[in-house]
C-alpha positions in Angstrom: 21.3 2.7 -11.9 20.1 -0.6 -13.3 20.4 -2.1 -9.8 18.3 0.7 -8.4 15.6 0.2 -11.0 15.6 -3.5 -10.3 15.1 -2.8 -6.5 12.3 -0.4 -7.2 10.6 -2.9 -9.6 11.0 -5.8 -7.1 9.5 -3.7 -4.3 6.4 -2.9 -6.3 6.1 -6.5 -7.6 6.2 -7.8 -4.0 3.5 -5.3 -3.0 1.4 -6.6 -6.0 2.1 -10.2 -5.1 0.8 -9.6 -1.6 -2.7 -8.8 -2.9 -3.6 -12.4 -3.7 -1.7 -13.5 -0.6 -3.9 -11.2 1.5 -7.0 -12.6 -0.2 -6.1 -16.1 0.8 -5.4 -15.0 4.3 -8.6 -13.0 4.6 -10.6 -16.1 3.6 -8.9 -18.2 6.3 -8.3 -16.0 9.3 -10.1 -13.2 11.1 -9.0 -9.8 9.7 -8.0 -8.1 13.0 -5.8 -11.2 13.8 -4.1 -11.1 10.5 -3.3 -7.4 10.7 -2.1 -7.6 14.3 0.1 -10.6 13.8 1.6 -9.0 10.7 2.6 -5.9 12.7 4.0 -8.0 15.6 6.1 -10.1 13.2 7.4 -7.0 11.5 8.4 -5.4 14.9 10.4 -8.5 15.7 12.5 -7.9 12.6 12.5 -4.1 12.5 13.6 -3.7 16.2 17.1 -5.3 15.8 17.4 -3.8 12.3 16.7 -0.3 13.7 19.3 -0.8 16.4 21.9 -2.1 14.0 21.5 0.3 11.1 20.1 3.6 12.4 21.1 3.4 16.1 18.6 6.0 17.4 19.5 7.8 20.6 16.5 7.8 22.9 12.9 8.1 21.9 11.7 10.3 19.1 10.2 13.7 20.0 6.6 13.7 21.3 5.4 15.6 18.3 7.0 13.0 16.0 5.6 10.1 18.1 2.1 11.6 17.9 2.3 11.9 14.2 3.5 8.3 13.9 0.5 7.2 16.0 -1.9 8.7 13.5 0.1 7.4 10.5 -0.2 4.0 12.0 -3.9 4.4 12.5 -4.5 5.4 8.9 -1.7 3.8 6.9 -1.5 0.5 8.7 -4.7 -0.2 10.7 -7.2 1.3 8.3 -5.4 0.3 5.2 -5.1 -3.3 6.2 -8.7 -3.4 7.5 -10.0 -2.0 4.2 -7.8 -4.2 2.0 -8.4 -7.5 3.9 -12.1 -6.9 4.4 -12.5 -5.8 0.7 -10.7 -8.9 -0.5 -13.2 -11.1 1.2 -15.8 -9.8 -1.3 -13.9 -8.8 -4.4 -11.3 -10.5 -6.5 -7.6 -10.0 -6.1 -7.5 -8.8 -9.6 -9.9 -5.9 -9.0 -8.4 -5.2 -5.5 -5.0 -4.7 -7.1 -6.4 -2.3 -9.7 -8.2 -0.3 -7.0 -4.9 0.0 -5.2 -3.4 1.6 -8.3 -5.5 4.7 -7.6 -3.2 5.7 -4.7 -1.0 8.2 -6.5 -4.1 10.1 -7.9 -5.8 10.1 -4.5 -2.6 11.4 -2.8 -2.5 14.2 -5.4 -6.1 15.2 -4.8 -5.6 15.0 -1.1 -2.5 17.3 -1.4 -4.7 19.9 -3.1 -7.7 19.7 -0.8 -5.9 19.2 2.5 -2.5 20.7 2.1 -3.6 23.4 -0.3 -0.9 22.5 -2.8 -1.3 23.7 -6.3 -1.5 20.8 -8.8 -0.7 20.9 -12.4 -2.9 19.7 -15.3 -1.2 16.3 -15.2 -2.2 15.6 -11.6 -5.8 16.4 -12.2 -5.8 14.4 -15.4 -4.3 11.5 -13.4 -7.2 11.8 -10.9 -9.7 11.8 -13.7 -8.2 8.7 -15.3 -8.2 6.9 -12.0 -11.9 7.8 -11.6 -12.8 6.5 -15.0 -10.7 3.4 -14.4 -12.6 2.7 -11.2 -15.9 3.1 -13.2 -14.6 0.6 -15.8 -13.6 -1.9 -13.2 -17.0 -1.7 -11.4 -18.8 -1.9 -14.7 -17.6 -5.5 -15.0 -20.3 -6.2 -12.3 -22.9 -5.9 -15.1 -21.3 -8.7 -16.9 -21.3 -11.0 -13.9 -17.6 -10.6 -12.9 -16.0 -12.1 -9.9 -15.5 -8.8 -8.0 -17.9 -6.8 -5.8 -18.9 -3.2 -5.6 -18.8 -3.5 -1.8 -15.4 -5.1 -1.8 -14.0 -2.6 -4.2 -15.4 0.2 -2.0 -13.7 -1.3 1.1 -10.4 -1.6 -0.7 -10.7 2.1 -1.8 -11.4 3.0 1.8 -8.0 1.4 2.6 -6.5 3.5 -0.2 -7.9 6.7 1.4 -6.3 5.6 4.7 -3.0 5.1 3.0 -3.3 8.5 1.3 -3.9 10.2 4.6 -0.8 8.4 5.9 1.3 9.8 3.0 0.1 13.3 3.7 0.8 13.0 7.4 4.3 11.6 6.6 5.3 14.9 5.1 5.3 16.4 8.6 8.1 13.9 9.7 10.2 14.3 6.6 13.9 14.3 7.6 13.1 14.2 11.3 13.4 10.4 11.9 15.0 7.4 10.2 13.0 5.3 7.8 13.5 2.0 9.8 12.8 3.8 13.1 9.6 5.3 11.7 8.6 1.9 10.4 9.2 0.2 13.7 7.2 2.7 15.8 4.3 2.6 13.3 4.1 -1.1 13.3 4.3 -1.1 17.2 1.5 1.5 17.4 -0.6 -0.4 14.9 -0.1 -3.7 16.9 -1.4 -1.9 20.0 -4.4 -0.4 18.2 -5.3 -3.8 16.6 -4.6 -6.0 19.7 -8.1 -5.6 21.4 -9.9 -6.5 18.1 -7.5 -9.4 17.5 -8.2 -10.8 20.9 -12.0 -10.5 20.4 -11.6 -12.4 17.1 -9.9 -15.4 18.6 -13.1 -17.3 19.5 -14.1 -17.1 15.9 -10.9 -18.8 14.8 -11.9 -21.8 12.7 -10.4 -25.2 13.5 -7.3 -25.8 11.4 -6.9 -22.2 10.6 -3.3 -22.2 11.9 -2.3 -24.6 9.2 1.3 -24.6 7.9 0.2 -23.0 4.7 -1.6 -20.1 6.5 1.4 -19.6 8.8 3.8 -19.4 5.8 1.5 -17.0 4.0 1.3 -14.8 7.1 5.1 -14.7 7.6 5.6 -13.9 3.9 2.9 -11.2 4.0 4.4 -9.6 7.0 8.1 -9.7 6.2 7.8 -8.7 2.6 5.1 -6.0 2.8 6.3 -4.4 6.0 10.1 -5.0 5.9 11.6 -6.2 2.6 9.6 -3.9 0.3 10.6 -1.0 2.5 14.3 -1.8 2.2 14.1 -2.4 -1.5 12.2 0.9 -2.2 14.5 3.2 -0.2 17.5 1.3 -1.4 16.5 2.1 -4.9 15.7 5.7 -4.0 19.3 6.2 -3.0 20.3 6.3 -6.7 17.0 7.0 -8.6 15.1 10.2 -8.1 11.7 10.0 -6.4 9.9 11.2 -9.5 11.4 8.4 -11.6 10.8 5.8 -8.8 7.1 6.6 -8.8 6.8 5.3 -12.3 7.6 1.8 -11.0 4.2 1.9 -9.1 2.8 0.4 -12.4 4.3 -2.9 -11.4 1.8 -3.2 -8.5 -1.4 -3.7 -10.4 0.4 -5.6 -13.1 1.8 -8.2 -10.7 -1.5 -8.4 -8.8 -3.4 -9.0 -12.0 -1.0 -11.7 -13.3 -0.9 -13.7 -10.1 -4.7 -13.4 -9.6 -5.2 -15.0 -13.0 -2.4 -17.6 -12.8 -2.5 -18.6 -9.2 -6.1 -17.9 -8.1 -7.7 -18.7 -11.5 -9.6 -15.4 -11.7 -11.0 -14.3 -15.1 -9.5 -11.3 -16.9 -12.2 -9.6 -18.9 -12.3 -6.7 -21.4 -13.6 -4.4 -18.7 -10.6 -5.3 -16.5 -8.3 -4.6 -19.5 -9.8 -1.2 -19.9 -9.5 -0.4 -16.2 -5.9 -1.7 -16.2 -4.9 0.6 -19.1 -6.6 3.6 -17.5 -5.0 2.9 -14.1 -1.6 2.6 -15.7 -2.2 5.9 -17.5 -3.2 7.5 -14.2 0.0 6.3 -12.5 2.2 7.5 -15.3 0.6 10.9 -15.4 0.9 11.3 -11.6 4.5 10.1 -11.3 6.3 10.6 -14.6 9.2 13.2 -14.2 8.1 16.6 -15.4 10.1 19.0 -17.4 9.1 22.2 -15.6 10.5 22.9 -12.1 7.2 23.7 -10.6 5.3 20.7 -11.9 8.3 18.5 -11.0 8.2 19.6 -7.4 4.5 19.0 -7.3 4.8 15.5 -8.7 7.5 14.5 -6.2 5.1 14.2 -3.3 3.0 11.3 -4.5 5.9 9.8 -6.4 8.1 9.6 -3.4 5.6 7.8 -1.4 5.5 4.1 -1.2 2.2 2.5 -2.2 0.6 -0.1 -0.1 1.2 0.2 3.6 4.8 1.3 3.5 6.6 3.2 6.1 7.9 6.6 4.9 10.0 9.0 7.0 
């Protein structure tokens, strides 16, 4: 079980580490180009992995493929566009904290869209996430490094990811994880390709530096491949409700690296927002005692925050 917990924690830490990496890339390269190249690189790894591990026979059913198309549009294209565009304006520290609202947003979406009945904890988690967002944005009054516009764009990406999580429930058990990941990355690459082509004339001289290439490869292979394998490898031994608790490593890692690597300032307002976000995550994902509330909590907890491919 210790190995499973280590895999889950490593997966979330890599997702958090990709927030400052995405900020560096967004400042150096056009956003559509980053997102498209990320998907193409992921496809190059996922294709042979899919053939080796899951060995799918033929194409997925048309209904499954249609659902994967929309999952790609919301969970990869919209998520990446919102995250990368937002990180051009806001700090990596605040961007990571905004991403921590995902479990609460998924819970609210389950109630509003799927008409699921949520327990008190789920609504309390959503309330804490809202107060946490307010605390983070209140830092603007003190001259912080973030941006209301940037935080709003990152939150738009969170909404796209939440829609993706809810759509993913339709394909649960109908297709392998790696197969789903490959087709979503392939659909996303096709959706982003026209925008990436239009952005090429705006590519700055020297943008394809060895550092930027290395960051892009790391961003693609960790966020779209390695995190996926670690997360579902951990889920083989740990329950989904327990695994969701490890989502707390996402904002924590993003905050630490934003301060240590990017030199961003951690203020009292950030500290308050961080505590509130962690409380929201724990309320939304901590294993419940009652059977009904436990089942309700497993939806958001089983999902993989941050542009992950769920079956």
